[in-house]
Backbone as CSV, one residue per row, in Angstrom:
resi,resn,N_x,N_y,N_z,CA_x,CA_y,CA_z,C_x,C_y,C_z
1,MET,15.774,100.506,142.893,15.348,101.421,141.859,16.462,101.525,140.832
2,PRO,16.156,101.352,139.527,17.199,101.457,138.518,17.644,102.902,138.364
3,PRO,18.911,103.116,137.997,19.384,104.489,137.848,18.656,105.197,136.707
4,HIS,18.511,106.487,136.830,17.888,107.278,135.778,18.860,107.417,134.617
5,SER,18.305,107.494,133.405,19.160,107.554,132.228,19.880,108.893,132.119
6,GLN,19.307,109.936,132.679,19.930,111.255,132.624,20.008,111.834,134.027
7,ASP,21.121,112.490,134.308,21.301,113.104,135.616,20.557,114.434,135.666
8,ALA,20.261,114.887,136.853,19.615,116.184,137.053,20.681,117.275,137.071
9,THR,20.392,118.382,136.412,21.300,119.532,136.389,21.186,120.304,137.704
10,GLY,22.060,121.268,137.891,22.012,122.099,139.092,20.686,122.817,139.248
11,ALA,20.172,123.387,138.165,18.892,124.094,138.222,17.754,123.129,138.539
12,GLU,17.820,121.930,137.962,16.792,120.938,138.238,16.862,120.475,139.695
13,LEU,18.068,120.369,140.220,18.222,119.989,141.631,17.613,121.043,142.557
14,SER,17.699,122.313,142.177,17.076,123.373,142.982,15.573,123.157,143.092
15,ILE,14.967,122.752,142.001,13.531,122.470,142.013,13.244,121.249,142.883
16,LEU,14.045,120.200,142.717,13.850,119.009,143.542,13.980,119.332,145.028
17,GLN,14.927,120.203,145.386,15.098,120.583,146.799,13.800,121.175,147.355
18,VAL,13.173,122.055,146.588,11.919,122.671,147.044,10.835,121.604,147.166
19,LEU,10.741,120.725,146.180,9.714,119.681,146.226,9.942,118.731,147.404
20,TRP,11.197,118.397,147.680,11.484,117.537,148.837,11.116,118.238,150.139
21,ASP,11.425,119.520,150.224,11.180,120.265,151.463,9.708,120.631,151.661
22,ASP,9.026,120.996,150.573,7.675,121.546,150.679,6.566,120.604,150.216
23,GLY,6.903,119.531,149.534,5.884,118.624,149.011,5.298,119.140,147.705
24,PRO,4.152,118.567,147.291,3.554,118.938,146.009,3.354,120.450,145.888
25,THR,3.778,120.986,144.757,3.835,122.439,144.574,3.480,122.801,143.137
26,SER,2.880,123.960,142.955,2.541,124.454,141.622,3.738,125.166,140.990
27,VAL,3.662,125.381,139.691,4.720,126.107,138.982,4.867,127.505,139.572
28,ARG,3.747,128.162,139.838,3.778,129.533,140.372,4.489,129.572,141.722
29,THR,4.139,128.642,142.606,4.769,128.625,143.925,6.262,128.339,143.816
30,LEU,6.626,127.375,142.971,8.046,127.086,142.753,8.783,128.323,142.247
31,THR,8.175,129.021,141.310,8.793,130.235,140.766,8.976,131.269,141.858
32,ASP,7.953,131.460,142.693,8.038,132.445,143.778,9.135,132.086,144.786
33,VAL,9.314,130.782,145.051,10.348,130.347,145.996,11.737,130.528,145.395
34,LEU,11.898,130.114,144.141,13.220,130.148,143.506,13.612,131.534,143.001
35,TYR,12.623,132.316,142.582,12.882,133.658,142.039,11.902,134.651,142.662
36,PRO,12.105,135.029,143.926,11.177,135.986,144.550,11.056,137.248,143.692
37,GLY,9.823,137.611,143.413,9.586,138.775,142.560,9.915,138.500,141.105
38,GLY,9.968,137.215,140.737,10.373,136.815,139.391,9.406,137.264,138.308
39,SER,9.895,137.177,137.089,9.140,137.620,135.916,8.521,136.431,135.176
40,LYS,7.883,136.742,134.052,7.309,135.698,133.199,8.406,134.774,132.668
41,VAL,9.585,135.324,132.461,10.716,134.523,131.989,11.086,133.478,133.035
42,HIS,11.099,133.875,134.303,11.400,132.932,135.379,10.334,131.837,135.443
43,TYR,9.083,132.223,135.304,7.987,131.248,135.314,8.178,130.238,134.187
44,ALA,8.487,130.734,133.000,8.702,129.859,131.842,9.903,128.938,132.061
45,THR,10.928,129.453,132.703,12.116,128.643,133.004,11.767,127.500,133.942
46,VAL,11.051,127.793,135.010,10.657,126.769,135.971,9.765,125.732,135.289
47,LYS,8.849,126.189,134.477,7.950,125.285,133.761,8.749,124.337,132.862
48,LYS,9.719,124.876,132.138,10.559,124.056,131.251,11.393,123.059,132.059
49,LEU,11.954,123.495,133.170,12.743,122.605,134.020,11.875,121.469,134.571
50,LEU,10.645,121.778,134.943,9.725,120.749,135.429,9.400,119.734,134.327
51,GLU,9.225,120.228,133.103,8.963,119.320,131.977,10.150,118.376,131.771
52,ARG,11.360,118.910,131.875,12.557,118.075,131.733,12.632,117.041,132.855
53,LEU,12.392,117.495,134.086,12.429,116.579,135.230,11.370,115.485,135.096
54,GLU,10.217,115.858,134.590,9.150,114.876,134.384,9.565,113.852,133.322
55,SER,10.170,114.303,132.245,10.597,113.377,131.188,11.730,112.465,131.657
56,LYS,12.518,112.929,132.602,13.608,112.122,133.165,13.116,111.184,134.268
57,GLY,11.867,111.363,134.693,11.306,110.516,135.736,11.590,110.979,137.153
58,TYR,12.040,112.227,137.315,12.356,112.747,138.645,11.162,113.410,139.324
59,VAL,10.168,113.860,138.555,8.964,114.453,139.146,7.721,113.860,138.493
60,GLN,6.611,113.965,139.233,5.298,113.552,138.739,4.378,114.756,138.790
61,ARG,3.454,114.791,137.844,2.499,115.901,137.772,1.099,115.400,138.092
62,ASP,0.403,116.125,138.952,-1.002,115.850,139.261,-1.827,116.819,138.425
63,ARG,-2.538,116.292,137.459,-3.320,117.115,136.527,-4.785,117.237,136.943
64,SER,-5.141,116.782,138.143,-6.544,116.758,138.550,-7.111,118.149,138.840
65,GLU,-6.274,119.115,139.118,-6.718,120.489,139.375,-6.312,121.372,138.191
66,SER,-6.900,122.547,138.092,-6.540,123.444,136.991,-5.086,123.913,137.108
67,SER,-4.632,124.096,138.322,-3.230,124.422,138.566,-2.515,123.114,138.900
68,HIS,-1.758,122.586,137.936,-1.090,121.307,138.128,-0.111,121.374,139.293
69,LEU,-0.067,120.289,140.052,0.882,120.189,141.156,1.969,119.193,140.785
70,PHE,3.191,119.520,141.147,4.335,118.665,140.875,4.889,118.159,142.200
71,GLN,5.340,116.905,142.193,5.981,116.353,143.378,7.173,115.513,142.933
72,ALA,8.124,115.386,143.830,9.314,114.587,143.535,8.905,113.127,143.376
73,ALA,9.428,112.480,142.344,9.162,111.064,142.105,10.320,110.206,142.609
74,ILE,11.354,110.858,143.107,12.505,110.163,143.670,12.808,110.794,145.025
75,ALA,13.096,109.965,145.987,13.453,110.466,147.317,14.870,111.023,147.283
76,ARG,15.114,112.002,148.113,16.446,112.613,148.211,17.512,111.531,148.433
77,GLU,17.226,110.598,149.349,18.193,109.542,149.677,18.480,108.650,148.468
78,ASP,17.453,108.386,147.655,17.647,107.554,146.468,18.522,108.255,145.434
79,LEU,18.324,109.558,145.278,19.162,110.303,144.331,20.604,110.369,144.825
80,ILE,20.785,110.557,146.125,22.141,110.546,146.691,22.797,109.201,146.401
81,GLY,22.057,108.120,146.645,22.589,106.783,146.386,22.963,106.576,144.931
82,GLU,22.093,107.023,144.023,22.384,106.913,142.586,23.672,107.640,142.233
83,ARG,23.770,108.872,142.701,24.949,109.680,142.368,26.223,109.103,142.960
84,LEU,26.156,108.607,144.190,27.339,108.001,144.804,27.752,106.730,144.068
85,ARG,26.772,105.907,143.670,27.103,104.688,142.918,27.751,105.027,141.586
86,LEU,27.233,106.034,140.894,27.833,106.452,139.620,29.259,106.963,139.828
87,MET,29.456,107.749,140.877,30.785,108.271,141.178,31.733,107.137,141.529
88,ALA,31.259,106.168,142.296,32.086,105.020,142.662,32.476,104.230,141.411
89,GLU,31.542,104.060,140.489,31.851,103.356,139.230,32.931,104.096,138.453
90,LYS,32.807,105.408,138.369,33.744,106.216,137.580,35.127,106.307,138.221
91,LEU,35.178,106.456,139.537,36.445,106.772,140.200,37.068,105.630,140.990
92,CYS,36.262,104.672,141.422,36.758,103.702,142.414,36.449,102.254,142.036
93,ASP,36.336,101.964,140.756,36.027,100.600,140.309,34.802,100.021,141.005
94,GLY,33.836,100.863,141.314,32.583,100.414,141.900,32.549,100.361,143.415
95,SER,33.653,100.585,144.076,33.685,100.519,145.533,33.273,101.858,146.146
96,LEU,32.327,101.808,147.063,31.897,103.023,147.757,32.832,103.408,148.900
97,ALA,33.603,102.462,149.414,34.440,102.710,150.593,35.363,103.923,150.435
98,PRO,36.112,104.056,149.328,36.983,105.231,149.222,36.207,106.554,149.253
99,LEU,35.040,106.580,148.624,34.221,107.797,148.639,33.740,108.111,150.052
100,LEU,33.222,107.104,150.731,32.696,107.319,152.077,33.798,107.743,153.041
101,MET,34.950,107.084,152.953,36.047,107.446,153.852,36.519,108.870,153.579
102,HIS,36.570,109.261,152.322,36.970,110.634,152.004,35.969,111.638,152.584
103,LEU,34.690,111.357,152.416,33.665,112.265,152.936,33.767,112.405,154.454
104,VAL,33.953,111.296,155.138,34.030,111.330,156.596,35.289,112.067,157.050
105,LYS,36.411,111.848,156.360,37.664,112.496,156.748,37.675,113.992,156.433
106,SER,37.032,114.382,155.347,37.145,115.771,154.892,36.129,116.713,155.527
107,GLN,35.122,116.172,156.174,34.053,116.995,156.744,33.973,116.741,158.246
108,ARG,33.974,117.782,159.033,33.848,117.610,160.483,32.413,117.214,160.806
109,LEU,32.258,116.069,161.442,30.935,115.567,161.792,30.557,116.012,163.201
110,THR,29.274,116.290,163.389,28.784,116.630,164.723,28.755,115.356,165.574
111,LYS,28.598,115.528,166.868,28.519,114.384,167.777,27.355,113.479,167.375
112,SER,26.232,114.066,167.023,25.054,113.306,166.616,25.322,112.533,165.315
113,GLU,25.987,113.177,164.367,26.305,112.505,163.101,27.270,111.336,163.330
114,ARG,28.254,111.532,164.217,29.198,110.455,164.517,28.474,109.278,165.168
115,GLN,27.545,109.583,166.078,26.786,108.519,166.732,25.915,107.777,165.715
116,SER,25.298,108.506,164.807,24.481,107.865,163.768,25.333,106.961,162.887
117,LEU,26.536,107.418,162.572,27.454,106.622,161.762,27.877,105.353,162.509
118,ARG,28.187,105.501,163.800,28.544,104.324,164.613,27.382,103.323,164.659
119,SER,26.168,103.823,164.851,24.990,102.952,164.904,24.787,102.231,163.578
120,LEU,24.985,102.934,162.496,24.849,102.326,161.171,25.867,101.211,160.984
121,ILE,27.102,101.458,161.368,28.150,100.441,161.240,27.831,99.252,162.140
122,ASP,27.372,99.522,163.364,26.983,98.431,164.265,25.846,97.603,163.666
123,ASP,24.862,98.272,163.067,23.750,97.561,162.425,24.252,96.681,161.289
124,ILE,25.165,97.207,160.497,25.719,96.452,159.382,26.484,95.230,159.899
125,ASP,27.227,95.427,160.973,28.009,94.334,161.557,27.132,93.360,162.347
126,GLY,25.877,93.726,162.601,24.983,92.863,163.337,25.194,92.867,164.836
127,ARG,25.869,93.896,165.328,26.124,94.002,166.768,24.996,94.774,167.446
128,PRO,24.701,94.430,168.682,23.705,95.227,169.418,24.254,96.621,169.704
129,LYS,23.341,97.574,169.791,23.745,98.972,170.013,24.111,99.217,171.441
């Protein structure tokens, strides 16, 4: 997947998080999740953020019902990959290794996460598990 021309802002990422977690959602439902007891201003804000995300290619709108439903057009993993590649280009001459090693060293991993990481490395190396 080619990288998106514009990155998602923090507020836009909040919307994407809900769409990834809950699936296709209306503006009203998104507003209720992000701003419980929110006002018309909050509704308008969410609507504007969705329009921006749609223009950037991060969400798709289903117009078949009177209440349009929005869904993420990019998987969480794909956005993580895009952002890591951009960061690697900016900071590490394109190499992901320094970023990955920093993340692993700076964050305490659970036993399950360590095992998943070992399995991934074994898969990459072509070794049986």
